[in-house]
BAKOLNU-524889 format. One record per residue: x, y, z of N, C-alpha, C, O in turn. Coordinates in steps of 0.001 Angstrom, whole numbers, plus 500000, padded with zeros to 6 digits. Layout:
N
<<X; Y; Z>; <X; Y; Z>; <X; Y; Z>; <X; Y; Z>>
...
***
This chain:
133
<<489626; 508830; 504435>; <490963; 508379; 504141>; <491539; 507794; 505421>; <491342; 508333; 506510>>
<<492240; 506706; 505278>; <492926; 506087; 506413>; <494428; 506156; 506179>; <494907; 505924; 505068>>
<<495155; 506474; 507223>; <496614; 506513; 507178>; <497113; 505459; 508149>; <496815; 505514; 509342>>
<<497874; 504495; 507636>; <498378; 503419; 508479>; <499890; 503443; 508477>; <500517; 503545; 507423>>
<<500478; 503349; 509662>; <501928; 503352; 509771>; <502347; 502759; 511103>; <501542; 502622; 512024>>
<<503601; 502416; 511184>; <504176; 501890; 512424>; <504390; 503012; 513423>; <504243; 502816; 514630>>
<<504738; 504186; 512919>; <505034; 505331; 513768>; <503796; 506209; 513931>; <503319; 506810; 512969>>
<<503288; 506278; 515147>; <502106; 507093; 515413>; <502389; 508576; 515191>; <501502; 509309; 514752>>
<<503598; 509027; 515483>; <503938; 510447; 515341>; <503677; 510959; 513928>; <503082; 512020; 513743>>
<<504121; 510206; 512948>; <504007; 510635; 511547>; <502549; 510702; 511110>; <502111; 511717; 510569>>
<<501797; 509635; 511339>; <500424; 509613; 510827>; <499486; 510517; 511613>; <498535; 511054; 511045>>
<<499729; 510694; 512892>; <498858; 511573; 513665>; <499016; 513029; 513230>; <498029; 513757; 513128>>
<<500250; 513452; 512973>; <500479; 514821; 512490>; <499882; 515008; 511091>; <499232; 516017; 510820>>
<<500105; 514039; 510214>; <499564; 514130; 508856>; <498039; 514136; 508878>; <497408; 514924; 508173>>
<<497449; 513260; 509685>; <495989; 513226; 509799>; <495457; 514540; 510356>; <494431; 515036; 509891>>
<<496131; 515104; 511335>; <495711; 516389; 511903>; <495759; 517490; 510842>; <494856; 518324; 510774>>
<<496799; 517496; 510022>; <496912; 518481; 508948>; <495774; 518328; 507940>; <495178; 519318; 507515>>
<<495476; 517090; 507560>; <494392; 516828; 506595>; <493053; 517248; 507184>; <492249; 517896; 506514>>
<<492814; 516877; 508441>; <491556; 517225; 509094>; <491418; 518746; 509262>; <490326; 519291; 509100>>
<<492514; 519421; 509584>; <492493; 520884; 509748>; <492194; 521589; 508432>; <491627; 522682; 508419>>
<<492578; 520958; 507323>; <492340; 521549; 506004>; <490945; 521219; 505467>; <490612; 521572; 504335>>
<<490129; 520536; 506286>; <488766; 520228; 505870>; <488562; 518817; 505356>; <487440; 518439; 505018>>
<<489623; 518034; 505291>; <489500; 516641; 504861>; <489167; 515744; 506037>; <488927; 516215; 507149>>
<<489156; 514461; 505779>; <488900; 513481; 506828>; <489973; 512411; 506731>; <490115; 511750; 505702>>
<<490721; 512248; 507803>; <491788; 511237; 507827>; <491769; 510501; 509158>; <491664; 511114; 510221>>
<<491871; 509204; 509086>; <491891; 508343; 510260>; <493286; 507754; 510420>; <493702; 506953; 509582>>
<<494029; 508124; 511472>; <495362; 507547; 511677>; <495265; 506231; 512451>; <494619; 506168; 513497>>
<<495903; 505190; 511936>; <495924; 503889; 512604>; <497351; 503370; 512658>; <498030; 503274; 511636>>
<<497793; 503038; 513858>; <499140; 502498; 514037>; <499063; 500974; 513970>; <498177; 500354; 514558>>
<<500018; 500382; 513235>; <500097; 498920; 513158>; <501456; 498518; 512602>; <502218; 499356; 512118>>
<<501742; 497248; 512678>; <502964; 496683; 512102>; <502567; 495991; 510804>; <501804; 495025; 510820>>
<<503078; 496478; 509690>; <502696; 495971; 508368>; <503184; 494558; 508083>; <502833; 493982; 507054>>
<<503983; 493993; 508972>; <504468; 492621; 508753>; <503765; 491614; 509660>; <504143; 490443; 509694>>
<<502752; 492058; 510389>; <502006; 491169; 511289>; <500581; 491053; 510765>; <499799; 492000; 510841>>
<<500259; 489893; 510239>; <498977; 489684; 509567>; <497778; 490024; 510450>; <496814; 490621; 509970>>
<<497819; 489659; 511718>; <496695; 489939; 512612>; <496478; 491443; 512791>; <495336; 491896; 512863>>
<<497548; 492212; 512862>; <497420; 493663; 513006>; <496871; 494296; 511729>; <496108; 495260; 511787>>
<<497259; 493755; 510587>; <496743; 494255; 509311>; <495243; 493979; 509222>; <494474; 494850; 508817>>
<<494830; 492774; 509597>; <493403; 492417; 509556>; <492592; 493311; 510488>; <491498; 493750; 510133>>
<<493120; 493579; 511670>; <492432; 494443; 512631>; <492313; 495871; 512093>; <491251; 496485; 512191>>
<<493389; 496394; 511530>; <493363; 497742; 510962>; <492391; 497808; 509784>; <491649; 498781; 509644>>
<<492392; 496787; 508945>; <491503; 496769; 507790>; <490043; 496762; 508229>; <489216; 497468; 507653>>
<<489729; 495971; 509240>; <488356; 495930; 509747>; <487929; 497302; 510258>; <486784; 497712; 510068>>
<<488838; 497999; 510896>; <488546; 499356; 511402>; <488322; 500330; 510241>; <487418; 501163; 510291>>
<<489143; 500223; 509203>; <489007; 501109; 508036>; <487680; 500869; 507338>; <487000; 501824; 506961>>
<<487302; 499613; 507159>; <486059; 499290; 506453>; <484846; 499820; 507228>; <483864; 500245; 506620>>
<<484909; 499795; 508571>; <483811; 500357; 509382>; <483694; 501857; 509168>; <482586; 502377; 509036>>
<<484792; 502539; 509133>; <484819; 503993; 508973>; <486252; 504399; 508654>; <487111; 504262; 509524>>
<<486546; 504871; 507501>; <485717; 505593; 506560>; <484972; 504762; 505522>; <484089; 505309; 504862>>
<<485263; 503500; 505338>; <484500; 502685; 504391>; <485402; 501809; 503547>; <486613; 501760; 503764>>
<<484806; 501110; 502577>; <485573; 500178; 501741>; <486782; 500835; 501080>; <486744; 502010; 500714>>
<<487837; 500069; 500935>; <489071; 500564; 500327>; <488908; 500580; 498811>; <488595; 499561; 498196>>
<<489126; 501755; 498221>; <489079; 501882; 496770>; <490477; 501922; 496179>; <490706; 501425; 495076>>
<<491418; 502519; 496917>; <492788; 502654; 496444>; <493724; 502327; 497593>; <493546; 502807; 498713>>
<<494718; 501508; 497305>; <495747; 501190; 498283>; <497070; 501747; 497775>; <497511; 501422; 496673>>
<<497691; 502580; 498583>; <499043; 503046; 498287>; <499908; 502491; 499392>; <499720; 502828; 500561>>
<<500854; 501644; 499034>; <501697; 501008; 500032>; <503135; 501496; 499870>; <503714; 501420; 498786>>
<<503692; 501992; 500953>; <505085; 502435; 500959>; <505646; 502115; 502328>; <505305; 502762; 503318>>
<<506507; 501115; 502381>; <507094; 500710; 503656>; <507926; 501791; 504298>; <508050; 501825; 505522>>
<<508498; 502675; 503507>; <509202; 503827; 504031>; <510527; 503563; 504711>; <511081; 504468; 505334>>
<<511048; 502365; 504614>; <512338; 502091; 505250>; <513273; 501445; 504240>; <512870; 500579; 503465>>
<<514483; 501863; 504261>; <515509; 501220; 503450>; <516828; 501357; 504185>; <517050; 502339; 504893>>
<<517696; 500383; 504019>; <518988; 500512; 504684>; <519826; 501583; 504000>; <519883; 501651; 502772>>
<<520466; 502408; 504794>; <521344; 503437; 504279>; <522776; 502940; 504441>; <523178; 502516; 505525>>
<<523523; 502996; 503380>; <524912; 502555; 503472>; <525274; 501590; 502368>; <524496; 501336; 501448>>
<<526457; 501068; 502482>; <526988; 500156; 501468>; <526555; 498727; 501748>; <526197; 498377; 502873>>
<<526593; 497918; 500713>; <526183; 496522; 500804>; <526883; 495794; 501947>; <526222; 495134; 502749>>
<<528185; 495899; 502036>; <528929; 495149; 503037>; <528699; 495678; 504460>; <529026; 495010; 505441>>
<<528132; 496885; 504555>; <527800; 497439; 505864>; <526374; 497100; 506294>; <525992; 497355; 507436>>
<<525585; 496525; 505379>; <524202; 496161; 505675>; <524183; 494755; 506260>; <524626; 493802; 505620>>
<<523673; 494635; 507465>; <523636; 493316; 508110>; <522493; 492492; 507525>; <521514; 493051; 507031>>
<<522613; 491170; 507579>; <521507; 490329; 507136>; <520208; 490638; 507887>; <519129; 490550; 507301>>
<<520289; 490990; 509147>; <519093; 491313; 509935>; <518395; 492553; 509366>; <517174; 492558; 509206>>
<<519161; 493596; 509064>; <518578; 494815; 508506>; <517989; 494532; 507128>; <516908; 495025; 506805>>
<<518687; 493744; 506313>; <518163; 493406; 504995>; <516849; 492645; 505114>; <515891; 492947; 504403>>
<<516798; 491663; 506004>; <515572; 490867; 506162>; <514421; 491723; 506688>; <513290; 491583; 506221>>
<<514686; 492597; 507640>; <513638; 493479; 508160>; <513103; 494381; 507047>; <511898; 494616; 506959>>
<<513998; 494881; 506206>; <513601; 495735; 505091>; <512779; 494946; 504083>; <511753; 495429; 503605>>
<<513223; 493731; 503757>; <512474; 492864; 502836>; <511089; 492572; 503393>; <510093; 492660; 502675>>
<<511029; 492225; 504665>; <509732; 491903; 505272>; <508782; 493099; 505177>; <507606; 492941; 504851>>
<<509297; 494284; 505463>; <508447; 495463; 505438>; <507963; 495779; 504025>; <506765; 495965; 503810>>
<<508880; 495841; 503063>; <508503; 496260; 501712>; <507804; 495176; 500906>; <506812; 495458; 500234>>
<<508288; 493964; 500955>; <507739; 492909; 500112>; <506640; 492121; 500810>; <505524; 492016; 500302>>
<<506956; 491573; 501965>; <505974; 490782; 502702>; <504815; 491661; 503173>; <503656; 491248; 503116>>
<<505125; 492864; 503636>; <504071; 493781; 504076>; <503118; 494132; 502942>; <501903; 494151; 503142>>
<<503648; 494408; 501762>; <502801; 494713; 500605>; <501939; 493508; 500234>; <500769; 493662; 499886>>
<<502516; 492316; 500309>; <501769; 491081; 500041>; <500602; 490939; 501020>; <499467; 490694; 500610>>
<<500890; 491094; 502320>; <499835; 490939; 503329>; <498745; 491990; 503156>; <497559; 491673; 503241>>
<<499133; 493221; 502917>; <498149; 494297; 502743>; <497286; 494032; 501509>; <496066; 494187; 501566>>
<<497899; 493638; 500410>; <497147; 493371; 499178>; <496139; 492252; 499373>; <495016; 492323; 498873>>
<<496538; 491227; 500095>; <495610; 490108; 500368>; <494370; 490588; 501118>; <493296; 490009; 500960>>
<<494498; 491615; 501917>; <493351; 492140; 502651>; <492415; 492922; 501755>; <491201; 492726; 501814>>
<<492951; 493804; 500926>; <492096; 494746; 500201>; <491623; 494280; 498839>; <490537; 494668; 498408>>
<<492391; 493470; 498154>; <492045; 493104; 496777>; <490685; 492416; 496655>; <489958; 492724; 495711>>
<<490298; 491506; 497547>; <488993; 490863; 497360>; <487814; 491832; 497324>; <486795; 491521; 496708>>
<<487920; 492985; 497960>; <486820; 493945; 497976>; <486948; 495008; 496898>; <486065; 495861; 496807>>
<<487999; 495013; 496069>; <488194; 496013; 495030>; <487486; 495536; 493754>; <486929; 494444; 493636>>
<<487580; 496517; 492784>; <487046; 496337; 491424>; <487703; 495142; 490760>; <488874; 495219; 490389>>
<<486932; 493959; 490589>; <487254; 492746; 489825>; <488753; 492421; 489785>; <489431; 492815; 488836>>
<<489303; 491690; 490823>; <490731; 491338; 490877>; <491244; 490587; 489649>; <492416; 490714; 489295>>
<<490379; 489807; 488998>; <490847; 489068; 487817>; <491230; 490022; 486686>; <492139; 489723; 485912>>
<<490550; 491165; 486579>; <490907; 492151; 485554>; <492259; 492778; 485865>; <493037; 493062; 484954>>
<<492542; 492994; 487149>; <493849; 493506; 487557>; <494925; 492489; 487186>; <495976; 492849; 486656>>
<<494652; 491223; 487468>; <495609; 490166; 487132>; <495848; 490100; 485631>; <496982; 489913; 485191>>
<<494786; 490253; 484841>; <494936; 490237; 483377>; <495845; 491370; 482908>; <496665; 491173; 482011>>
<<495707; 492545; 483500>; <496544; 493688; 483110>; <498014; 493408; 483402>; <498880; 493718; 482583>>
<<498300; 492826; 484559>; <499690; 492527; 484886>; <500225; 491339; 484084>; <501422; 491274; 483805>>
<<499360; 490408; 483713>; <499770; 489303; 482841>; <500217; 489871; 481490>; <501241; 489468; 480937>>
<<499421; 490822; 480970>; <499788; 491473; 479717>; <501160; 492132; 479849>; <502010; 491966; 478974>>
<<501383; 492872; 480922>; <502645; 493584; 481119>; <503819; 492613; 481117>; <504867; 492901; 480539>>
<<503646; 491472; 481757>; <504725; 490488; 481853>; <504957; 489736; 480547>; <506043; 489198; 480331>>
<<503954; 489692; 479677>; <504063; 488896; 478447>; <503898; 489724; 477179>; <503547; 489185; 476129>>
<<504144; 491014; 477266>; <503958; 491892; 476123>; <504985; 491613; 475014>; <506067; 491083; 475262>>
<<504614; 491982; 473807>; <505500; 491822; 472663>; <506694; 492768; 472815>; <506520; 493938; 473155>>
<<507891; 492268; 472567>; <509107; 493062; 472745>; <509229; 494223; 471757>; <510035; 495130; 471961>>
<<508438; 494196; 470697>; <508511; 495283; 469721>; <507758; 496538; 470190>; <507913; 497614; 469612>>
<<506955; 496391; 471226>; <506208; 497526; 471784>; <506232; 497396; 473300>; <505222; 497066; 473920>>
<<507377; 497654; 473881>; <507647; 497363; 475284>; <507289; 498536; 476197>; <507581; 499690; 475883>>
<<506667; 498234; 477308>; <506387; 499232; 478336>; <506941; 498725; 479661>; <506910; 497525; 479934>>
<<507447; 499638; 480480>; <507987; 499257; 481782>; <506998; 499502; 482908>; <507268; 499145; 484055>>
<<505872; 500098; 482604>; <504903; 500383; 483652>; <503495; 500371; 483093>; <503287; 500420; 481881>>
<<502543; 500304; 483991>; <501146; 500217; 483592>; <500305; 500859; 484686>; <500472; 500531; 485861>>
<<499419; 501753; 484330>; <498461; 502332; 485272>; <497204; 501483; 485214>; <496628; 501302; 484142>>
<<496780; 500972; 486331>; <495556; 500183; 486388>; <494587; 500948; 487274>; <494817; 501112; 488472>>
<<493491; 501418; 486665>; <492527; 502242; 487387>; <491110; 501811; 487023>; <490888; 501319; 485916>>
<<490158; 501980; 487914>; <488772; 501652; 487574>; <488213; 502658; 486572>; <488592; 503829; 486582>>
<<487316; 502197; 485712>; <486788; 503077; 484678>; <485972; 504230; 485261>; <485740; 505225; 484574>>
<<485539; 504116; 486496>; <484736; 505161; 487122>; <485570; 506276; 487730>; <485016; 507272; 488197>>
<<486912; 506130; 487735>; <487753; 507143; 488360>; <487642; 508472; 487629>; <487646; 508534; 486400>>
<<487544; 509521; 488416>; <487485; 510866; 487851>; <488899; 511431; 487861>; <489527; 511530; 488915>>
<<489397; 511803; 486685>; <490738; 512333; 486554>; <490718; 513844; 486670>; <489844; 514512; 486117>>
<<491688; 514373; 487391>; <491816; 515821; 487523>; <492620; 516365; 486344>; <493647; 515794; 485977>>
<<492172; 517432; 485768>; <492864; 518049; 484642>; <493539; 519310; 485096>; <494183; 519988; 484296>>
***
């Protein structure tokens, strides 16, 4: 498992906890809005622990306060982290995952579903995933 974050303090402690419990976690510090840093981190992850099977992306930052108290700079930084960062990360991992066109088909269905049977969410998982009961 690889843990990537801007703050080394958070991921190093979490990785230490996982490793102490018998798991394996690799902490990597990077800026999720800098494409070169994402590519470097991804190359390190693919070397060890191995190919990415699941990506969980959470920018972890949001402005606290009222709209009129949020500066355009804070809003843009938040947008870059959550939206642009997720875009950059996805571009790195999707080509090596289970058939990206099938993922696209699932989201196409979600966006164009019949209104008489509407869903607001969709779980997209590989058929080989083992579910815990």
